[in-house]
N, C-alpha and C positions, 0 to 999 in steps of 0.2 A: 504494500500500500504506500502510495506517495505521500509526502508530508507537505504541509502548508503552514506558514506562520501568519496568523491572522489576528487582527485587533478588533475590539468591539467599539461602541460609540464612546466609551470612557477612556479609550486609548490603551486599554490593557490587552496584552497579546499572549498567545499561547501557540505552541507547535502541536498541530492536530493532524488527523489523517485526511487524505483526499483520494477518492477512487471513482472511477467511471462505473456506471451501472448500465451496461448495454441492454438494449431491449431484446428479449427473447421472443421470437415469433411463436404464435400459438398454432400455426399450421405447419405441419411437417411434410415437406415435398419429397416424393419418391418417384422412381421410374415406373414404367408400366408393369414391370415384373416384380415390383415391391422392393427393389434394392434402393439403398440410399444414393441420392445424386451427389456428385462431387465436381468441383471445378478443375479443369485441366488446361494446360497451355499447349497449343498446337503451332507448328511452324507454318507460317503463311507464305513467306518469301525469303530468299537469300539476297545478298547484296548484288550478285551478278545478274539477278533477274529483276532488279529494280528499274524504274522508269528511266533514271539517268543513265544506267548502264546500257539499256536497250537503245536509247537515243545515241549514245556514243558508238554503238555497234552498227546501227542502221542509218544514221545520219540525221533524221528528223522524225517528228511525231507521226507524220503522214506515212513514212516508210515503216515505222513501228506498227501502225495500225494495219497496214497491208500484211506485214509479217504475222501479226496475231490472227488475222483472218485465215491465212494459209496454214499456219502450223503451231500456234500457241507457244511462242518462244518464252513467254513470261511464266510458264508453268513447267516445273520439273516433277514429273509424277513419281520419281524415285524418292524425293525428300519432302515435297509439300504434303502437309497433313500429319507429319510425324509428331508424336507426343514429346513434349519437353519437360524435363524435371528440374535439374539444377541450372539456373541461368544467372548471369551477371550483367549489370548495366555498364555499358561502355559509352564514352563520348567520342564522336568522330569529327574530323576536320572537313573542310570543303572538298578535299580530295578523297574522302571516304577512308582515311587512314586513322588508326587509333590515336586519339589525343591524350598524351600523358600528363600535360600540364593544362589545367582548365581554370579560367577565371570566370566565376559565376557573376552574372549581371542581373540586377533587378530592374524590370521595365514597368513603369506605371503608365496606364493608358486612360484616356478620356472616355466618357460613356459612348462616343461614336467609334471607338477603336483606335483612334490616332494616338501616337506616342506623346505622353506628357513629360515624362522624366526618365532618365536612365542613370543608374548609379551602381557601384559595386555592391554585390550581395554581402550582407553582414550577418553572420550566424549569431543570432541573439541568445544570450544565456538565459536560463530559467530564472525568474525573479520572485517566485512565490514562497520560497522557503529560505530566504536570505535573512540577514540581521534586521533589515527594515521590514516590518510586517505589512501584509495587505490590509489597508485601512478603510474604514467607513468614511465616505465623503460627506454624509449628512443629507445627500440628495435622494429623496424617496420618489418612486414612481408608482402610482396605482397600477395594479396588475392589468386591469383592462386597457389602460393607456399604453403600458409597456409592450404588450404583445402586438399592438397596432403600430408601434413606432420602431421596434427593433426586430431583426431576424436573428433568433438565437440558434446557433449552429452546434453548440456543444453544451453539455452539462455534467457536473461532477457532484457527488455527495460528500459533504464534509462530516467527518465522524470523530467522536471523542476517543481518546486513548487511555483515559483514566477517569476516576470518579470526579475529580476536580474539573477536568475539561468537559465532562458531561454537563455539569451545572453551567459552565461558561457558554457552551454552545446552545443549551436549552433556553437560556435567557435571551440569546440572540434570536433564536427561532420564534420564541414567544412574542417578542416585540414586533417582528415582521408579520407574524400570523395575525395578531390583533389589529394591526394597521392595514392589513390587506394590501401590502405594497412590496416592492422590490427596492433594495438598497444598492446604489451604485458604489462599487469599491474600486480602489486603485492602489498602485504601488509607488515607491519612491518616498522621499522625505516629506512631500506635501500630499501624497496620496492621489496625485492627479496623473500618474503614468499608467500605461496599459499593462495588462498581465501577460506574461509569457510562461505557459505552463511547463513546456518541455524545451530543452536546449535546441535551438535551431527552428523552433516552431513559430507559428504566427502570433502576432500580438492582438489581444482582444480587450474589449471593455467587459468588466465583470459586474454581475448583478446577483445579490443574495436574495433567496426566497426562503421563508421559514414556514413550517407547518408543525402543529402540535396536536396530539390526541392523548389527553390525560398526561401521563408521565413520559409518553413517547414523543419524540421530535424527529423532524427531518429538515436539514439545512442544505439547500441546493445552491451551487454556484453555476449560474448561467453565463455563457460567454457569447459575445457577438462582435462582429467586425463590419456589420452592415446596418445602416439606418434607413428606414423608409421615410421619404420626404414627400410632402404635398398630398398625403393621404389622410391626415388627421382632420 
């Protein structure tokens, strides 16, 4: 179970647990004969059968089209359709040679697809279990308004690891449950920076949701990096 250092509205913090709760489907899919289905990888094409290789061989796309009509040079029946087991991702240069030194670039695009910004890709370290805790910002959003304003793509359950942290998290959940709201949380000295759950992962805005049932509680961290505008 992953850890998270989180503070409450009184700026008191504790290291507690964080875990994903994947949804388990209620329908079990099987094949027609009753066997369990499984995902497999199949070989679709090799480099020498790619469009660029065929153009280099035949001269232009028109000639490639004529060759495909006559003899299907883009298909090798001896290898196409083979099952693949162990694979490794490789980067290729413009000459289709293996690139051993790769500089990753992050491209930000406008809504119409045009390039807005290009910068070196920086692998962000995780910042949810560091010395500075994830903090309450004091900004509450009613649940009905939040689900119309943000697209929540991930969620994690925050769990206690001792009796003391049970009381700590229960009080947080109780506050949010009674106010029927989500609390915006952030990282950094001022609590206004996004959350990065895993090293190299995306940065998200975080919202806490609390639910209680008697002495039981559920504290959920919702993550979003997309805001719906003009729909409120």
